[in-house]
N, C-alpha and C positions, 0 to 999 in steps of 0.2 A: 197328816205330814210330816213329813220328816225333813228335818233344815239339813241341809246340803253343806259340807263341812269347807269350814276354807281352808286356804293354803297353809296357815300356821297352824292348823289341826291336824291337817294331813300330814306336815313337817312331821310335827311331835309325835303322831303317832307311828311314824316309819312308811307311810301310804304315799307319800311324795314319791316322782319321777326321779331319779338319781341327777337327770341333767340338770332341771330347777331347783333339782334338792343343794346340788352343788353350788350353782353360781350362785342363786338368791341369798340365800341362807349360808353357803360355806365360805362362799369369798366377798358378796356385798355385803352383808351381814355381820359378818367379824371384822369386818374393816370399818365399817362404820359405829359399831360396838365399841374397838377399841379407839378409836379416834377422838368418841364423846367421852368414853371415861378418863382418857388422858389428856386433853381437854378441860373439861369439868374438874379432873382432879389439882388441875396446876392454877380455878381458880378459887373453886372452894375448898378443896384438901386432898392428903392422898389418899381419905379413908371412900373414895368414892369408886376406886380403881375395885371396891370390894363386888358393890353388883355389876358389875363389867368384867367381872371372874367368871362370876357364878351365870351369869349369860350368854358367856365366850364358852363355857364348861359347857352348858345346856343343849349349845349349838351344836359342839364337837358330838356329843353323845345323841342326839337326833340324826345328826349327819349320818354318824355311824350304825344305825338302825333301819336309815334309808338304803345307805352302801348294801348290809345284811342281808335286805328284802330282794335287791337288783340282783348281786350274786346266785341267790337261792333261786328264781326267776332262771337265767340266763345257764347256771348249772342244770336245772330242770329242761331248757330244749335244746342243751350241749351245744351251748356259743358261750364265746368267749365271753368273759365275764370279767378284763383284766379293769377295764375302769370302775368299779368297784370294788377292788384290791386297789388302786390307784387313791381311791378315795379314802381308804384305810389306813392307809401309808401317811397320807394328808393331814385326817382327824388323831394319827399317833404323832405326827410334828410339830400340830396346833396342841395337844394333849399335854407333850413334853414341855410347848414353851409356857402353857397356863402354871404348870408345875413350880419349875424354874421362878418365874414370876411370884409368885403366891411364896417362895423360900426366901426371894430379895422383898416383897414384902413384909410377912414374919421376923423376918431377921434386921427390920429396920436399915435396908442396905439402897442402894442404886442403882441407874446402870451404866451412873456416867463416873 
Protein backbone atom coordinates (compact mmCIF):
# COMPACT_ATOMS: atom_id res chain seq x y z
CA UNK A 1 0.00 0.00 0.00
CA UNK A 2 1.46 3.34 -1.09
CA UNK A 3 1.72 6.05 1.51
CA UNK A 4 0.04 9.34 0.76
CA UNK A 5 2.50 12.22 0.45
CA UNK A 6 2.49 14.97 3.03
CA UNK A 7 1.84 18.61 2.21
CA UNK A 8 5.56 19.30 2.53
CA UNK A 9 6.41 16.47 0.11
CA UNK A 10 3.87 17.68 -2.44
CA UNK A 11 5.17 21.25 -2.07
CA UNK A 12 8.77 20.10 -2.56
CA UNK A 13 7.75 18.05 -5.62
CA UNK A 14 5.93 21.04 -7.16
CA UNK A 15 2.58 19.25 -6.94
CA UNK A 16 0.75 21.35 -4.35
CA UNK A 17 -2.01 23.73 -5.37
CA UNK A 18 -0.85 27.32 -5.77
CA UNK A 19 -3.02 28.99 -3.09
CA UNK A 20 -1.78 26.58 -0.40
CA UNK A 21 1.79 26.83 -1.65
CA UNK A 22 1.74 30.61 -1.68
CA UNK A 23 0.00 31.28 1.62
CA UNK A 24 1.29 28.39 3.73
CA UNK A 25 4.88 28.31 2.55
CA UNK A 26 5.45 31.55 0.64
CA UNK A 27 3.94 33.85 3.24
CA UNK A 28 3.69 32.04 6.58
CA UNK A 29 6.73 29.80 6.07
CA UNK A 30 9.07 32.55 4.91
CA UNK A 31 7.88 34.83 7.71
CA UNK A 32 8.45 32.20 10.40
CA UNK A 33 11.87 31.22 9.04
CA UNK A 34 12.96 34.86 8.74
CA UNK A 35 11.74 35.75 12.21
CA UNK A 36 13.29 32.66 13.82
CA UNK A 37 16.63 33.13 12.06
CA UNK A 38 16.77 36.80 13.02
CA UNK A 39 15.73 36.13 16.60
CA UNK A 40 18.20 33.30 17.16
CA UNK A 41 21.01 35.14 15.39
CA UNK A 42 20.74 37.83 18.05
CA UNK A 43 20.82 35.23 20.83
CA UNK A 44 23.40 32.79 19.50
CA UNK A 45 25.32 34.48 16.73
CA UNK A 46 24.96 35.73 13.19
CA UNK A 47 25.94 32.36 11.68
CA UNK A 48 22.39 31.17 12.51
CA UNK A 49 21.25 33.18 9.50
CA UNK A 50 22.99 30.71 7.15
CA UNK A 51 20.42 27.91 7.63
CA UNK A 52 17.68 30.54 7.53
CA UNK A 53 18.82 31.74 4.12
CA UNK A 54 19.18 28.16 2.83
CA UNK A 55 15.69 27.20 4.03
CA UNK A 56 14.20 30.41 2.63
CA UNK A 57 15.89 29.85 -0.73
CA UNK A 58 14.50 26.30 -0.81
CA UNK A 59 11.00 27.59 -0.13
CA UNK A 60 11.29 30.17 -2.92
CA UNK A 61 12.53 27.57 -5.42
CA UNK A 62 9.73 25.13 -4.52
CA UNK A 63 7.15 27.92 -4.67
CA UNK A 64 8.34 28.81 -8.17
CA UNK A 65 8.00 25.14 -9.17
CA UNK A 66 4.42 25.07 -7.91
CA UNK A 67 3.70 28.31 -9.80
CA UNK A 68 5.14 26.75 -12.95
CA UNK A 69 2.77 23.79 -12.65
CA UNK A 70 -0.14 26.18 -12.11
CA UNK A 71 0.77 28.27 -15.17
CA UNK A 72 1.07 25.18 -17.38
CA UNK A 73 -2.31 23.84 -16.23
CA UNK A 74 -4.04 27.17 -16.79
CA UNK A 75 -2.49 27.67 -20.21
CA UNK A 76 -3.56 24.17 -21.30
CA UNK A 77 -7.13 25.01 -20.28
CA UNK A 78 -6.86 28.42 -22.02
CA UNK A 79 -7.52 30.18 -18.70
CA UNK A 80 -5.81 33.12 -17.06
CA UNK A 81 -2.55 32.22 -15.35
CA UNK A 82 -2.09 35.65 -13.76
CA UNK A 83 -1.72 34.27 -10.22
CA UNK A 84 1.09 32.02 -11.36
CA UNK A 85 2.90 34.93 -13.01
CA UNK A 86 2.41 37.12 -9.94
CA UNK A 87 3.87 34.31 -7.84
CA UNK A 88 6.92 34.33 -10.14
CA UNK A 89 7.32 38.05 -9.39
CA UNK A 90 6.98 37.37 -5.65
CA UNK A 91 9.64 34.66 -5.90
CA UNK A 92 11.94 36.98 -7.86
CA UNK A 93 11.72 39.72 -5.24
CA UNK A 94 12.31 37.21 -2.44
CA UNK A 95 15.26 35.77 -4.34
CA UNK A 96 16.78 39.22 -4.83
CA UNK A 97 16.31 39.92 -1.14
CA UNK A 98 18.08 36.69 -0.22
CA UNK A 99 20.96 37.48 -2.57
CA UNK A 100 21.27 40.96 -1.06
CA UNK A 101 21.19 39.55 2.46
CA UNK A 102 23.83 36.94 1.58
CA UNK A 103 26.00 39.74 0.16
CA UNK A 104 25.67 41.73 3.38
CA UNK A 105 26.41 38.63 5.44
CA UNK A 106 29.48 37.65 3.42
CA UNK A 107 30.90 41.17 3.38
CA UNK A 108 30.29 41.50 7.12
CA UNK A 109 28.01 44.51 6.67
CA UNK A 110 24.76 45.11 8.48
CA UNK A 111 21.36 46.49 7.60
CA UNK A 112 21.79 49.33 10.10
